[in-house]
N, C-alpha and C positions, 0 to 999 in steps of 0.2 A: 506615563511609563518610565520607570527608572532607566537611565542611560547605562548601557553595558560597555565597559572598556575591554576590547579584545586583548588577550594576554600579550601578544607578540607585536613588535613594531611592524609597520606596513611593509618595509623592505624585506624583512624576514619571511613574512607571510607570502609575499609575492614570489620569493625564491622557492619556498616550500611548495607552493601550488604549481609553479613551473616544473619543478622536479617531479612532482607526483603525477602531473598530467602527461608529461612528455617523456620523462626518463631518458633524456638524450645521453649520448655517449660521453659528452663532456662533463655531464653532471653525475653520471652513474658512479656508484661506489661499490666497493667489494662486499659491503654488508648492506643488503637490501631485503626488504620484504615486498615481494611483487604480488599485486592484486589485479586480477582482471575484472573490469566492470563491463558486463555485457547487457545492453539494454536497447530499447527502441529509440535510437536517434532519429529514425525515420519510420514511416508507416502509420497505421491508424492510432497508435498509442504514443505518438511522438511527444505530445505535450506532457504525458505522465513521465516518460523516460527522461526528458530534459530536466524536469523538476527533481527527480530522484538523483540525477547526476550532480546538480547544484547542491542539494542537501548532503550528499555523500562527501563531496569535497569540503564543504563548509564544516561538516561534522568531524572529519579527520583533522582539519585545522584547529577546531575547538578542542578536541580531545587530546591533542598533542601540544597544546599551548603555542600553536603557530610554528612548531619546529618540523612537523612531518617526520618525526623520529620516534621510534619505540625501542627501548632497551638498546640504544646506540645504533639502531638500524634505520636507514632511510626508507620511507614508504614510497613505493613507485606504483602508480595506478595506470593500467593500460586499458583504454576505453575501446569498445568494439560495438558495432551496430548490427543487431540481429534482424532489423527491419520488421520485427513482429512475425518472423517466419520460423517455424520450428526446425526445419532442416538447416537453416543458416545458423541459428542459435546453437544447435548441437555441434556443428562443425567448428564454430568459433570457440566453444568451450574446450573441445578436444585439442585444438591448436594452441589454446592458452596454456593448458596443462602440459601438453607434449612438446610444443616448440618454444613457447615463451617461458616455460618452466615457472609459471606463477605458483605461489604458495597456496593461494585460495582464490575463489571467485565470488563475485556478488552479482545479483540479478536473477532473472530478467524481469521485464515489465509485464509480459503477457503470460497467462497460465498455460496455453498450449505449448509455448516455447519452453517454459520451465519443465513441463512433463517430458519433453524430448531431451532435456539436458540431464535429468536425474540419473539415468544409467551411466552417463559419461563420468559423472563425479564418482560413482561407485567403481567404474572400470579403472580410473586413474588413482582411486583412493585419496581424493582431495576434497576439501571442504567446498561446498557451494552454499553460500548464505543467500537465501531467496528473499528478494525485496524488489518490487512489491506484489508479485503474482499471488493470487488469492485462492485458487481452487483448493478445496479440502484434500483432494487426492494427492497433492504435493507432499503434505505431511500425513497422508492417509495411506491408501493401499498401494500407491506408487513410490512410497518413501523408502529411503535407505539411510544408514547411520551417518553418512557424510552430509546429509541435508539438514540445515538449520533455517529457520525463517523468522525474521523480525517483522515482516508484514503480517497484517491480520489475515485470518482464513475465513472461508465462507461461513463456517459455523459461528464465528465470533460476530460477523455481520448479522447473521440470522438471529442469533440469541439476543443481540442488542435491539434489533428492530422489532422483535416480538414483544418487547416491553411496550412499544408504542402502538402496535397493530393488533396484537392477539387478545381480542376481547370478544365475549359472547355477543352474537348478533352481527358481527362483521363478516362480510362476504368479499373474497379477494380473487382477483385475476392477476397473474404474474406476467410481466414482460421482461425478457432477459436476452442477452447475447446467446446465439447458437454456437456455444463453444464450452470449454471446460469451466471457465469462470461463471458463465450464465447458468449452465445446467447444475453444477455443483452448488451454486447459490440457491437455486430453487429447491433442490433436494434438501439442503440444510434447513431452509425455511419450513418445508413440510414437516421436518423432524421436530422443529421447535414450536410451531404453531399448534396449540392444543385446543383453543376455544373458537377461533375464527374458522371459516370454511373456505378452502381454496376450490374454485369452480372451473378454472381454466388456466392453462400454461401456454404462453405464446413465446416462441423463440425466433429471433431475426438475426441475420448475419451482422458482424461488426462492419461498419461502413455503410449500413443501410441509409439511404437518403430519403426514401418515401415510406413513411410509417402508416400510411392511410389504411391499407388493407389489414395489416396486423391489428391496428387499433380498432378497426370496425369489427373484427372477429371478437375482440375483447368486449366491446360494447354490446354486441349481440348476446353474449353469454351473461352479462351483468345486468342489463337494463331492466329486466323483469324480475330480478331476484328481490326477495324481501330482505329487510335489514339495512345496515350501513355498508355501502358498496365502495370498494377501493381498487384502483390499479396500483399494484406494488411493482415498482420498476427497479431492476438491478442491471445497470447499463454501464459499460466502459467503452471509451473511444468516441470519436466525433464522426458525424453529428450525433446529437442526442435526441430522444423523442419528446423532451419536455415542452418545447415551444409548440409542437404539433398538438400535444395534449391540451395545452392552454388554448390554442386556436379553436379546438373543437368544443370548448365551453361545456364540458361534460357534467360539471356539478349542476349548472343551471338547467341543462336539458334532461339529464337522467339521474341526478343525485349521485353521480360517480365522482369520488375524490381521488387525489393522488397521494400515494405513500411511497417514500423512497429514502435512501440513506444519503450520506454526504457525497460530495463530488468536488472536482476542482472548481475554482472560483468562476471561470468563464461559463461552465455548465450551470452554476447556481444563479446566474443572471435570470434564468427562466423561473427560478423559485420565487421571485418577487411577485409572480402572478398567482402564487398559492399561499397567501398569508395565513398563518395559523397551522400550516401543515406540520405534522410531527413525524419524526423518524429518529434514527440513530446514526452517528457518524464516527469515523476513525480519528479525524483531526480537523480542527478549525483554529486558526492562529489566535483567536481571541478567547479561547476556552481554557486550556491548561494554565494553571498558575504555578510556575516554578522557575528557577533561575535559568535553566537551560533553554526553555522555551523563550523566555525574555531575551536571552542572548541571541538566539537564532532570529527572532523577529526583528530585533534592533539591527543586527548585521544585514539581514535581507533588505530591510528598508534603506539602509545606508548604501548598499551596493546596487539595488535594482529599483529603488523608489517605489516599492510595492511590498505587500506582505508575503511571507512564505505561504505555500499552498499545501494541499493534501499530501502530495508525494514528496515534497521537500522535507517534511518531517520524517517520512519513512527513510529516505536516504541518510538523513542525519542520524536516525536511530541505528541504522546498519553500521555506520561508522563508529558510533559509540560502542556497539557490541564488539566490533573487530578490535578496537584499541583496548577495551577492557580485557578481552581474552589474551591479547598479546602482552599486555602488561603483566597479567597473572602468570603467563608462561615465561616471562623474561625474554620475549622475542623468539622463543622456540616455536617453529611453524610445523613441526611434525603433526600429522593429522590425528593420530591417536592421542597425542598430548592435548591437542586443541579440543578434541571431542570430550575427553575426560574433564577438561577445564570448563567447557561451555555447558555441559549437561547440568541443569539446575542453577546456572549462573544468572545472577541479577545484574542489571546495568541501568544507568540513568539515561533518559531520553527526553525530548521535548514534551512527551506525553506523561512524564513521570517514570517510575520504575517499571521495567519489564523483566520477566524471568523466563528463560528457556526451560520448558517442561522436559524432564529427563526422558519420558517415554517416547516422545515424537519430535522433540526439538522445536516445537511451536512456541513462539514468544507469547506468554500470557500477559494481557494488557487491558487497560481500561478502554471503554467506549463511552460515547456521550449521547444521551437522550436530548433531542433538541426540539424547539418549536420555531418556525420561520417568522421573523419580524421584518417588515418593510421599513427600511431606514434610508431616507433620501441621500444620506452621506455616502452610501455604498451602492455600487452598480448591481450587486447581487442581493438575493434574499439572505438576510443575516440569521444564522442559526443561533438562537439564544439557548443557553444551557438550561434544561429542565433538571437533570441530575447526572452525575457521573455514575456509570455502571461499572463496578469494580470487577476484576477478573474472577474473584471467588463467587460472585453472583451468577456467573454464566457457567452452566454445566457443559463445558465444551467436551464432546466425546473424543476419545482416543481411537482413531480410525485405522491405524496401521496394524500390521500383523507381526509385530516384533516378538 
């Protein structure tokens, strides 16, 4: 891998990060762009939230060449913990807009929290850039014009995974979270699956520790079905069901295989037990080939002695969108100006170019069809690229009522 030289000296980067993270009185300037980053510092999606935060700060640093400045204004990031709870997220966003006087907000991690926050953005007439919450309804029937999303939505997940799963003769049972993320994901899958047959939907709460009963219900529905049988898992949060699925040895006992999308690297450790498994994912550090991904991977290895993960890329992408928009407006944070600028705006990310669709402000982006390879050099099942699925290949519906 070509070594990337970060643009700014270490001391300048450290100063910029300190200012952005804490915005202390001694460092505060009269010209500031204040951003609230509201995410799950704690709670079931803590790992996702922390990755997003690292990626967001790293992306701001990269996009501003280490200065944390846009159009002569210092970027100040105020971090808040929604704990994965909708009521807390809603109140934190209101306080950010009303008391902290932030210019815009980024987050949250969980879809139920995002849905609670959408009306607050509309009430205060301020931008909320959603990253990484996934539910279709965020840019669908619950959407308003102040909402943009760099994270992928459930339909993008479903359209991409249909490439690998939707074949005649395939019989599918779904396992998903019993929340907006899980149910929107299954709904989208049903919309995109045209050839395979879905015979059962199983929903379990985030934080479930015993998957036995739910998986047994799935087995009972699948085991006597003709054709190629799959459990399609759309799961967020810890613990995950993958180890339990592997322990049940369903392929050997019933001919039931696992199908799922990408996940964070700790969750993908269990994928090593499913060599050859196919699916589609949002990001894996070894797949996109571009200068920004190379820079992020190199910087992350340097700082953390490990590769960036699924949601690190998402946070980085959100930062790239913010700085691209603010550069275009020359630092003007007026919401109407930002909306006009961001509608149809393209911006570079570790995944390549993304574009905010004008109709619903969803970032259109590539996904990646993968096949799992077992490599002893890695603790997780390695997703090898089968092919990049371009945005124009996915007929992502516009679900809002604009």
